C-alpha positions as CSV (number, residue, x, y, z in Angstrom):
1,M,-84.1,-63.2,95.0
2,V,-85.0,-66.1,92.8
3,N,-88.4,-65.9,91.1
4,L,-90.8,-68.8,91.0
5,R,-90.1,-69.7,87.4
6,T,-86.3,-70.0,87.9
7,A,-86.9,-72.1,91.1
8,L,-89.1,-74.5,89.2
9,V,-86.5,-74.9,86.3
10,L,-83.7,-75.6,88.9
11,I,-85.9,-78.2,90.7
12,G,-86.7,-79.8,87.4
13,L,-83.1,-80.0,86.3
14,A,-82.1,-81.4,89.7
15,A,-84.8,-84.1,89.5
16,G,-83.7,-85.0,86.0
17,A,-80.1,-85.4,87.1
18,L,-81.1,-87.5,90.1
19,G,-83.3,-89.7,87.9
20,S,-80.7,-90.3,85.2
21,W,-78.1,-91.1,87.9
22,Y,-80.6,-93.6,89.5
23,I,-81.3,-95.3,86.2
24,A,-77.6,-95.6,85.3
25,R,-76.9,-97.1,88.7
26,Q,-79.7,-99.8,88.2
27,G,-77.7,-101.2,85.2
28,L,-74.6,-101.7,87.4
29,G,-75.0,-104.7,89.6
30,D,-72.5,-106.5,91.8
31,G,-71.7,-108.9,88.9
32,D,-69.0,-108.5,86.3
33,V,-69.7,-106.4,83.3
34,T,-69.2,-108.5,80.1
35,P,-67.5,-106.5,77.4
36,S,-68.9,-106.8,73.8
37,F,-65.5,-107.9,72.5
38,D,-62.9,-110.5,73.5
39,T,-60.3,-108.6,75.7
40,T,-58.2,-111.8,76.1
41,Q,-57.2,-111.9,72.4
42,Q,-53.7,-110.6,72.0
43,G,-51.7,-109.7,69.0
44,Y,-51.8,-107.1,66.2
45,Y,-53.1,-106.5,62.8
46,L,-51.2,-104.5,60.2
47,K,-52.0,-103.3,56.7
48,S,-49.1,-102.8,54.2
49,A,-46.7,-104.5,56.6
50,R,-43.0,-104.4,56.3
51,I,-41.1,-106.8,58.5
52,L,-37.3,-106.8,58.8
53,G,-35.6,-110.0,59.7
54,T,-32.1,-109.9,61.3
55,G,-29.4,-112.6,61.5
56,S,-27.8,-113.9,64.7
57,N,-25.3,-111.0,64.4
58,G,-28.1,-108.5,64.5
59,E,-27.6,-107.2,60.9
60,L,-30.4,-106.9,58.4
61,L,-30.9,-110.3,56.7
62,Y,-34.2,-110.0,54.8
63,E,-37.3,-107.8,54.2
64,L,-40.8,-109.3,54.1
65,R,-43.6,-107.1,52.7
66,A,-47.2,-108.1,52.8
67,D,-50.6,-106.6,52.2
68,E,-51.7,-107.7,55.7
69,A,-50.1,-109.2,58.8
70,Q,-52.0,-110.6,61.8
71,Q,-50.6,-112.1,65.0
72,K,-52.7,-115.0,66.3
73,E,-53.0,-116.3,69.9
74,D,-50.4,-119.0,69.4
75,N,-47.8,-116.4,68.5
76,Q,-47.9,-117.2,64.8
77,V,-47.9,-114.2,62.4
78,F,-49.9,-114.7,59.2
79,F,-49.2,-112.6,56.1
80,T,-51.1,-112.2,52.8
81,N,-49.7,-111.3,49.4
82,V,-46.1,-111.7,50.4
83,L,-42.8,-110.5,48.9
84,L,-39.5,-111.7,50.5
85,N,-36.2,-110.1,49.5
86,Y,-32.7,-110.7,51.0
87,S,-30.8,-107.6,52.0
88,P,-28.2,-106.4,49.5
89,Q,-25.4,-107.2,52.1
90,S,-26.3,-110.9,51.9
91,A,-25.5,-111.1,48.2
92,V,-28.5,-113.4,47.7
93,P,-30.3,-112.2,44.5
94,W,-33.6,-114.1,45.0
95,R,-37.1,-112.5,45.2
96,V,-39.8,-114.8,46.6
97,N,-43.6,-114.1,46.1
98,A,-46.5,-116.1,47.6
99,D,-50.2,-115.8,48.4
100,S,-49.5,-116.2,52.1
101,A,-46.8,-116.9,54.7
102,V,-46.5,-117.8,58.3
103,I,-43.7,-117.1,60.8
104,R,-43.8,-118.9,64.1
105,Q,-42.2,-117.3,67.1
106,D,-40.3,-120.5,68.0
107,E,-39.0,-121.2,64.5
108,E,-36.5,-119.5,62.3
109,R,-38.3,-120.4,59.0
110,V,-40.7,-118.5,56.8
111,L,-43.5,-120.9,55.6
112,L,-44.8,-119.7,52.2
113,S,-47.9,-121.2,50.5
114,G,-50.1,-120.6,47.5
115,N,-48.5,-119.8,44.1
116,V,-45.0,-119.6,45.5
117,R,-42.6,-118.1,42.9
118,A,-38.8,-117.6,43.5
119,V,-36.9,-115.7,40.8
120,S,-33.3,-114.7,40.3
121,S,-31.5,-113.2,37.4
122,E,-28.3,-114.7,38.7
123,G,-29.7,-118.1,39.6
124,F,-28.4,-121.6,39.1
125,S,-25.7,-121.9,36.5
126,G,-25.6,-118.0,36.4
127,K,-28.8,-118.0,34.3
128,D,-32.3,-116.6,34.9
129,T,-33.9,-119.0,37.2
130,E,-37.5,-119.4,38.4
131,L,-38.9,-121.9,41.0
132,R,-42.6,-122.5,41.3
133,T,-44.4,-124.6,43.9
134,Q,-47.5,-124.4,46.2
135,Y,-45.5,-124.6,49.4
136,L,-41.9,-123.6,50.3
137,E,-40.1,-123.3,53.6
138,I,-37.3,-120.8,53.7
139,D,-34.6,-120.8,56.4
140,P,-33.3,-117.2,55.9
141,E,-30.2,-117.3,58.0
142,N,-28.9,-120.5,56.3
143,Y,-30.1,-119.3,52.8
144,L,-32.1,-122.6,52.3
145,A,-35.4,-123.2,50.5
146,E,-37.1,-126.6,50.8
147,T,-40.3,-128.2,49.8
148,D,-41.7,-131.8,49.6
149,E,-44.4,-130.6,47.1
150,R,-44.2,-130.7,43.3
151,V,-41.8,-128.0,42.0
152,Q,-41.3,-126.6,38.6
153,I,-37.9,-125.2,37.8
154,R,-36.8,-123.1,34.8
155,I,-33.1,-122.4,34.4
156,G,-32.6,-120.4,31.2
157,A,-34.1,-122.5,28.4
158,R,-34.1,-125.7,30.5
159,S,-37.1,-126.8,32.5
160,L,-37.5,-129.5,35.2
161,T,-40.2,-130.8,37.4
162,A,-39.7,-132.8,40.5
163,T,-41.3,-133.8,43.8
164,G,-39.4,-132.2,46.6
165,M,-36.4,-129.9,46.5
166,L,-33.7,-128.4,48.6
167,A,-32.0,-125.3,47.3
168,S,-29.0,-123.3,48.7
169,L,-29.9,-119.8,47.5
170,K,-26.5,-118.4,48.4
171,E,-24.4,-121.1,46.8
172,N,-26.8,-121.5,43.8
173,R,-27.0,-125.3,44.4
174,L,-30.1,-127.4,43.9
175,E,-31.0,-130.9,45.0
176,L,-34.2,-132.5,43.6
177,K,-35.7,-135.3,45.7
178,S,-37.7,-137.6,43.5
179,N,-39.8,-137.9,40.3
180,V,-37.5,-135.7,38.3
181,S,-38.3,-135.0,34.6
182,G,-37.0,-132.3,32.4
183,K,-36.5,-130.8,29.0
184,F,-33.1,-129.5,27.9
185,A,-32.5,-127.5,24.8
186,P,-29.1,-127.8,23.1
């Protein structure tokens, strides 16, 4: 037999459970529940990202490392503090650093911006080469780098500045577009 004290505790627990159930049900109406965050936003966010780009043949073409990578709603991926290297199989000895980069899903180019610096120890004319600009578009599969911005170029002891440039990184060929000036040491 159940004593009076146990019966009262059981009745109290049952009343508490029914009361909490009733209060919880009051918060749920027939309307939609609005979440506290946007569930329609798609994409991803990565820290210490390493992205591998492949060529049309499926082989590794380049590696892009970044402190952060974030995919936006328009299928663009934004990177911060970027380093881009071609694969050893491509025989393109260029390393490219930038503050940020964007890769769009519908394009084959990597759009680099902010303190862009491309360096090669086997650059143009077989000498140490450094390219600096604020914006550079790289077409990795065709080994092309292009900008319409001001660019500073150092090839060994020679230095040039220009507005706009098209460089073939694989063939070590450089075309300056306008406002070219330079300094050549003998």
